BAMIBA-702618 format. One record per residue: x, y, z of N, C-alpha, C in turn; residue in one letter; residue number from 1. Coordinates in steps of 0.2 Angstrom, whole numbers, plus 5000, padded with zeros to 4 digits. Layout:
<sites>
<<X; Y; Z>; <X; Y; Z>; <X; Y; Z>; 'a'; NUM> ...
</sites>
This chain:
<sites>
<<4947; 5044; 5076>; <4942; 5042; 5074>; <4935; 5044; 5073>; 'm'; 1> <<4932; 5042; 5071>; <4926; 5047; 5067>; <4920; 5045; 5071>; 'l'; 2> <<4915; 5047; 5073>; <4909; 5047; 5075>; <4904; 5046; 5069>; 'k'; 3> <<4902; 5040; 5069>; <4896; 5039; 5064>; <4891; 5038; 5068>; 't'; 4> <<4883; 5040; 5064>; <4877; 5037; 5069>; <4872; 5033; 5060>; 'y'; 5> <<4870; 5027; 5061>; <4867; 5025; 5058>; <4861; 5019; 5059>; 'l'; 6> <<4856; 5019; 5055>; <4850; 5014; 5060>; <4851; 5008; 5057>; 'y'; 7> <<4849; 5003; 5062>; <4852; 4996; 5059>; <4844; 4991; 5063>; 'i'; 8> <<4843; 4986; 5059>; <4837; 4984; 5062>; <4837; 4981; 5069>; 'p'; 9> <<4831; 4978; 5072>; <4833; 4977; 5080>; <4837; 4970; 5079>; 'e'; 10> <<4835; 4967; 5075>; <4837; 4960; 5075>; <4844; 4960; 5073>; 'e'; 11> <<4847; 4964; 5069>; <4854; 4966; 5070>; <4859; 4968; 5076>; 'l'; 12> <<4854; 4972; 5079>; <4856; 4975; 5084>; <4859; 4970; 5090>; 'd'; 13> <<4851; 4965; 5090>; <4853; 4959; 5093>; <4859; 4955; 5094>; 'e'; 14> <<4860; 4953; 5087>; <4867; 4949; 5085>; <4872; 4954; 5086>; 'k'; 15> <<4874; 4958; 5087>; <4879; 4963; 5089>; <4880; 4962; 5096>; 'i'; 16> <<4872; 4963; 5101>; <4875; 4962; 5107>; <4877; 4956; 5111>; 's'; 17> <<4874; 4951; 5106>; <4876; 4942; 5110>; <4884; 4943; 5106>; 'l'; 18> <<4886; 4944; 5100>; <4893; 4943; 5100>; <4898; 4948; 5103>; 't'; 19> <<4896; 4953; 5106>; <4901; 4957; 5110>; <4899; 4953; 5115>; 'a'; 20> <<4895; 4952; 5119>; <4895; 4949; 5126>; <4898; 4942; 5125>; 'k'; 21> <<4898; 4936; 5120>; <4903; 4933; 5122>; <4909; 4932; 5119>; 'l'; 22> <<4912; 4938; 5116>; <4917; 4937; 5114>; <4920; 4944; 5121>; 'q'; 23> <<4916; 4946; 5124>; <4919; 4952; 5129>; <4922; 4957; 5126>; 'n'; 24> <<4920; 4961; 5121>; <4922; 4966; 5116>; <4916; 4970; 5119>; 'r'; 25> <<4917; 4976; 5117>; <4912; 4982; 5114>; <4908; 4981; 5108>; 's'; 26> <<4903; 4984; 5108>; <4900; 4985; 5101>; <4902; 4987; 5098>; 'k'; 27> <<4905; 4994; 5099>; <4908; 4995; 5094>; <4914; 4994; 5090>; 'a'; 28> <<4917; 4990; 5094>; <4922; 4985; 5093>; <4918; 4980; 5087>; 'e'; 29> <<4914; 4975; 5091>; <4912; 4973; 5083>; <4910; 4972; 5077>; 'v'; 30> <<4907; 4980; 5078>; <4905; 4981; 5072>; <4910; 4985; 5067>; 'i'; 31> <<4916; 4988; 5071>; <4921; 4989; 5067>; <4924; 4983; 5064>; 'r'; 32> <<4925; 4979; 5067>; <4928; 4971; 5064>; <4922; 4970; 5057>; 'q'; 33> <<4917; 4970; 5059>; <4913; 4969; 5053>; <4910; 4972; 5049>; 'a'; 34> <<4913; 4979; 5049>; <4913; 4983; 5044>; <4919; 4981; 5041>; 'l'; 35> <<4925; 4980; 5044>; <4933; 4982; 5040>; <4932; 4974; 5035>; 'e'; 36> <<4930; 4969; 5039>; <4928; 4962; 5035>; <4924; 4963; 5029>; 'k'; 37> <<4918; 4966; 5030>; <4915; 4967; 5025>; <4916; 4972; 5018>; 'g'; 38> <<4920; 4976; 5020>; <4923; 4981; 5016>; <4928; 4978; 5012>; 'i'; 39> <<4931; 4974; 5013>; <4937; 4970; 5010>; <4934; 4964; 5007>; 't'; 40> <<4928; 4962; 5007>; <4924; 4957; 5003>; <4922; 4960; 4999>; 'v'; 41> <<4919; 4968; 5000>; <4914; 4970; 4995>; <4921; 4972; 4990>; 'v'; 42> <<4926; 4977; 4991>; <4930; 4976; 4989>; <4934; 4972; 4983>; 't'; 43> <<4936; 4967; 4984>; <4938; 4961; 4981>; <4934; 4957; 4978>; 'h'; 44> <<4928; 4957; 4977>; <4921; 4956; 4974>; <4922; 4959; 4968>; 'q'; 45> <<4923; 4968; 4967>; <4922; 4971; 4962>; <4929; 4970; 4958>; 'g'; 46> <<4935; 4968; 4960>; <4940; 4966; 4958>; <4941; 4960; 4953>; 'a'; 47> <<4937; 4955; 4957>; <4938; 4948; 4955>; <4934; 4949; 4946>; 'a'; 48> <<4930; 4952; 4946>; <4924; 4954; 4941>; <4929; 4957; 4935>; 's'; 49> <<4930; 4962; 4938>; <4935; 4963; 4932>; <4942; 4959; 4930>; 'a'; 50> <<4944; 4957; 4936>; <4951; 4950; 4933>; <4948; 4946; 4927>; 'q'; 51> <<4942; 4945; 4930>; <4938; 4939; 4925>; <4939; 4942; 4919>; 'a'; 52> <<4936; 4947; 4918>; <4936; 4950; 4910>; <4941; 4951; 4909>; 'l'; 53> <<4947; 4953; 4911>; <4953; 4954; 4907>; <4957; 4948; 4906>; 'l'; 54> <<4955; 4941; 4909>; <4957; 4937; 4908>; <4954; 4933; 4900>; 'k'; 55> <<4949; 4933; 4902>; <4945; 4933; 4895>; <4945; 4936; 4888>; 'v'; 56> <<4948; 4944; 4890>; <4950; 4948; 4884>; <4958; 4944; 4882>; 'a'; 57> <<4961; 4944; 4887>; <4970; 4939; 4887>; <4966; 4934; 4880>; 'e'; 58> <<4965; 4929; 4882>; <4962; 4922; 4879>; <4961; 4924; 4873>; 'i'; 59> <<4955; 4929; 4871>; <4955; 4930; 4866>; <4960; 4933; 4861>; 'g'; 60> <<4963; 4940; 4865>; <4971; 4942; 4859>; <4975; 4935; 4859>; 'k'; 61> <<4975; 4931; 4864>; <4980; 4925; 4862>; <4979; 4921; 4855>; 'k'; 62> <<4971; 4920; 4855>; <4970; 4915; 4851>; <4967; 4919; 4845>; 'h'; 63> <<4969; 4926; 4844>; <4966; 4930; 4838>; <4959; 4930; 4836>; 'h'; 64> <<4952; 4928; 4843>; <4947; 4929; 4840>; <4945; 4935; 4840>; 'l'; 65> <<4938; 4936; 4837>; <4936; 4941; 4836>; <4930; 4941; 4836>; 'k'; 66> <<4926; 4945; 4837>; <4920; 4947; 4841>; <4917; 4950; 4833>; 'g'; 67> <<4908; 4951; 4834>; <4906; 4955; 4828>; <4908; 4962; 4831>; 'p'; 68> <<4907; 4965; 4825>; <4911; 4973; 4824>; <4903; 4977; 4827>; 'k'; 69> <<4896; 4975; 4827>; <4892; 4977; 4830>; <4891; 4976; 4838>; 'd'; 70> <<4895; 4972; 4842>; <4893; 4970; 4846>; <4891; 4975; 4852>; 'g'; 71> <<4892; 4980; 4851>; <4890; 4984; 4856>; <4884; 4986; 4856>; 's'; 72> <<4883; 4988; 4850>; <4875; 4991; 4848>; <4869; 4985; 4848>; 'e'; 73> <<4871; 4978; 4847>; <4870; 4972; 4847>; <4869; 4967; 4852>; 'k'; 74> <<4871; 4970; 4859>; <4874; 4965; 4864>; <4869; 4961; 4867>; 'm'; 75> <<4862; 4966; 4868>; <4855; 4960; 4872>; <4854; 4957; 4865>; 'd'; 76> <<4855; 4957; 4859>; <4852; 4952; 4854>; <4856; 4948; 4855>; 'e'; 77> <<4862; 4946; 4853>; <4866; 4943; 4854>; <4866; 4938; 4860>; 'y'; 78> <<4867; 4942; 4866>; <4864; 4938; 4872>; <4859; 4936; 4874>; 'l'; 79> <<4854; 4937; 4872>; <4847; 4935; 4873>; <4844; 4931; 4867>; 'w'; 80> <<4846; 4932; 4861>; <4841; 4931; 4855>; <4840; 4923; 4856>; 's'; 81> <<4835; 4920; 4855>; <4834; 4911; 4855>; <4836; 4909; 4847>; 'k'; 82> <<4838; 4912; 4842>; <4843; 4911; 4836>; <4848; 4905; 4837>; 'd'; 83> 
</sites>
């Protein structure tokens, strides 16, 4: 196991201390568990976005949809213009 130092706001430290006390665990255990759960959520968020884009591409391919040839050059115009 590696030792890591980080700065956290006082309010967060109070929440960690209270959680550790209520669960009869060390602060380190509470922090490790929170980090493990948090990194899992963050990891899946990125993957979910990529999966959604791949599904959209699959639908377009299935229905032979074509976008504008200059889509990458005029992306902002196509997305945000009020025409």
